[in-house]
Structures are given as structure tokens and as C-alpha cells.
Backbone bond lengths (Angstrom), bond angles and torsions (degrees), N, CA, C in turn:
res aa  C-N    CA-C-N  psi(-1)  N-CA   C-N-CA  omega(-1)  CA-C   N-CA-C  phi
1 M - - - 1.465 - - 1.549 106.11 -
2 H 1.329 114.61 133.59 1.419 120.49 177.58 1.467 112.47 -93.68
3 E 1.331 118.20 144.85 1.448 123.27 176.48 1.523 108.18 -77.39
4 I 1.278 117.29 130.40 1.494 123.85 -176.54 1.475 108.98 -99.57
5 D 1.342 116.12 128.32 1.484 123.91 -179.93 1.535 111.14 -93.36
6 Q 1.313 115.66 -39.78 1.468 121.74 -177.56 1.501 110.58 -140.70
7 E 1.307 116.65 152.14 1.455 120.86 177.53 1.528 108.62 -124.76
8 L 1.296 117.77 143.45 1.444 124.30 179.84 1.503 109.72 -136.54
9 D 1.330 115.81 116.71 1.466 118.41 -179.66 1.543 106.98 -103.60
10 T 1.327 116.63 112.95 1.441 121.79 178.29 1.517 110.44 -107.54
11 S 1.290 119.39 23.19 1.494 124.13 -176.82 1.560 108.28 -56.05
12 G 1.290 116.46 135.30 1.450 122.58 176.93 1.579 113.12 85.75
13 L 1.299 115.22 -6.70 1.472 118.51 179.95 1.563 110.60 -96.49
14 N 1.305 115.99 140.46 1.496 118.40 -179.73 1.508 108.58 -105.26
15 C 1.295 112.62 161.33 1.461 123.73 174.75 1.491 111.14 -45.63
16 P 1.306 122.49 134.76 1.462 128.18 4.02 1.529 115.43 -94.27
17 L 1.311 119.07 9.79 1.433 124.23 -172.67 1.559 113.36 -56.92
18 P 1.326 118.33 -48.43 1.536 117.19 178.25 1.533 112.85 -53.38
19 I 1.318 114.79 -42.44 1.437 120.35 -177.98 1.538 109.89 -70.13
20 L 1.284 119.60 -42.05 1.440 121.86 -179.25 1.492 113.37 -65.93
21 R 1.380 114.01 -36.90 1.497 117.83 176.90 1.530 111.17 -70.80
22 A 1.292 117.65 -39.07 1.493 121.89 174.83 1.477 110.75 -60.55
23 K 1.319 117.61 -43.52 1.458 121.80 -179.82 1.548 111.02 -59.77
24 K 1.303 115.92 -42.30 1.450 124.34 179.09 1.509 111.35 -61.05
25 V 1.330 117.21 -44.85 1.445 123.57 -174.14 1.565 105.66 -74.39
26 L 1.294 119.23 -42.82 1.478 122.90 -178.33 1.538 110.17 -62.77
27 A 1.350 115.99 -31.47 1.475 120.72 179.95 1.476 113.72 -59.25
28 I 1.377 115.97 -31.06 1.517 120.59 -175.51 1.504 110.82 -100.80
29 M 1.339 116.65 -0.55 1.485 120.32 178.60 1.532 108.22 -89.49
30 E 1.375 114.56 163.02 1.449 119.07 176.87 1.509 109.88 -96.75
31 A 1.351 114.85 156.53 1.455 119.23 -179.60 1.490 111.63 -58.63
32 G 1.349 115.70 136.82 1.466 120.54 -177.39 1.508 115.07 92.70
33 Q 1.280 117.44 -13.62 1.452 122.95 178.00 1.575 109.88 -77.22
34 V 1.321 115.06 151.50 1.461 118.40 -174.36 1.554 110.30 -115.82
35 L 1.319 112.11 130.89 1.495 120.39 178.22 1.517 108.77 -105.87
36 H 1.345 117.19 130.15 1.458 122.56 174.64 1.509 108.14 -100.02
37 I 1.305 117.14 113.70 1.465 121.52 178.91 1.522 112.76 -105.55
38 I 1.319 115.78 131.52 1.478 120.72 178.55 1.526 105.33 -111.43
39 A 1.301 116.53 130.43 1.473 120.76 -179.59 1.529 111.74 -140.37
40 T 1.287 117.92 152.93 1.470 122.86 177.45 1.543 111.49 -111.73
41 D 1.363 117.76 -10.52 1.422 121.28 -178.99 1.517 109.71 -79.19
42 P 1.365 115.14 117.26 1.497 120.25 178.02 1.518 114.21 -55.06
43 G 1.325 115.39 -28.45 1.475 119.57 -179.21 1.560 111.54 -65.80
44 S 1.336 113.27 -21.91 1.490 114.87 -178.36 1.436 115.09 -65.91
45 V 1.350 117.90 -21.80 1.464 122.49 174.98 1.529 111.68 -59.17
46 R 1.286 114.03 -34.98 1.438 122.93 -179.25 1.590 108.81 -84.46
47 D 1.292 114.67 -42.52 1.439 121.67 -172.36 1.508 115.83 -70.78
48 F 1.342 119.62 -41.14 1.456 118.96 -173.39 1.539 113.94 -72.46
49 P 1.317 121.30 -33.77 1.465 118.03 174.49 1.574 111.73 -64.04
50 V 1.341 115.21 -38.59 1.461 117.01 177.51 1.539 110.88 -66.91
51 F 1.282 115.95 -45.05 1.473 122.68 175.58 1.525 112.26 -52.76
52 A 1.330 117.46 -46.71 1.434 123.33 -178.89 1.540 109.03 -61.56
53 R 1.335 115.64 -48.88 1.463 119.25 179.77 1.556 112.21 -60.36
54 Q 1.316 116.15 -46.12 1.473 120.65 -178.41 1.539 114.47 -64.75
55 T 1.354 115.27 -27.41 1.482 118.74 -174.30 1.504 114.57 -105.46
56 G 1.360 116.09 -3.16 1.450 118.47 178.11 1.491 113.23 79.70
57 N 1.328 118.17 16.54 1.490 123.39 174.29 1.484 108.01 -95.40
58 E 1.338 115.26 162.72 1.463 119.90 -175.46 1.496 108.33 -112.15
59 L 1.369 118.41 123.75 1.426 121.49 174.30 1.519 107.19 -85.32
60 L 1.342 116.80 108.76 1.469 122.28 -176.07 1.508 111.34 -82.73
61 E 1.308 118.17 -33.76 1.460 118.56 -173.45 1.528 108.85 -157.20
62 V 1.362 112.99 140.82 1.476 120.98 172.27 1.504 106.83 -130.02
63 R 1.319 118.18 124.54 1.491 118.05 175.93 1.496 109.60 -146.71
64 E 1.294 114.94 153.28 1.466 123.60 -179.63 1.509 109.38 -110.08
65 E 1.279 116.99 128.89 1.485 120.45 174.96 1.552 106.13 -131.98
66 G 1.321 113.60 110.54 1.474 121.29 -178.16 1.525 105.77 62.87
67 D 1.352 115.21 -125.44 1.441 119.71 -176.55 1.563 112.38 -97.06
68 K 1.359 115.93 14.08 1.469 119.69 -177.95 1.491 110.97 -117.88
69 F 1.330 112.88 146.92 1.452 121.57 176.16 1.518 109.71 -109.21
70 H 1.305 117.98 131.79 1.431 123.73 -179.96 1.513 110.22 -111.83
71 Y 1.332 116.50 133.48 1.430 123.37 177.86 1.509 108.96 -128.50
72 L 1.281 113.13 137.22 1.526 120.19 171.09 1.495 108.00 -112.86
73 M 1.293 118.37 112.16 1.473 121.70 -179.02 1.526 109.62 -117.40
74 K 1.339 113.76 127.77 1.487 122.00 176.03 1.440 110.92 -94.21
75 K 1.328 117.63 127.72 1.444 120.63 -176.74 1.561 108.23 -73.73
76 G 1.340 113.36 132.29 1.468 119.68 -174.83 1.502 110.14 -85.19
């Protein structure tokens, strides 16, 4: 289990808003900190891995619980 430093709930928001909000939060976090993102947009399953690769952040975990998607992203 990873220690979570920040949590971001983007439930109800559609692409690209979950990514934009995550980018904003990650910008104020320190390297090595972990952001827990909650999303309901099915497109986020495709978007977050790409976002992580493009920005040099590490996607530690992707899981689906009910109608929500949970991502743990470590700031690079």
C-alpha cells in the first residue's frame, strides 16, 4: 500500500478536466509524493497512463471500484 499525500476527486468531470486538475495539483506537490485521483470518466483509463508517460510521473496503481476509477500517481 502506498502512502497518499494528496487526494483529488474528479467524479462527474469529463476529459480533459480530470487530467487538467491532476496536472494542477501535481505542480504544487514535491517529487516522490503520491496523488490519489478518483474519476468517473471511462476515458480516464486511457488518458492517465499517457499523461504519466508524457509528464515523467509514475502511475503506481489503476483500479476500478464500482463506477469509479482510482489512480495513484507518484510525482516524478
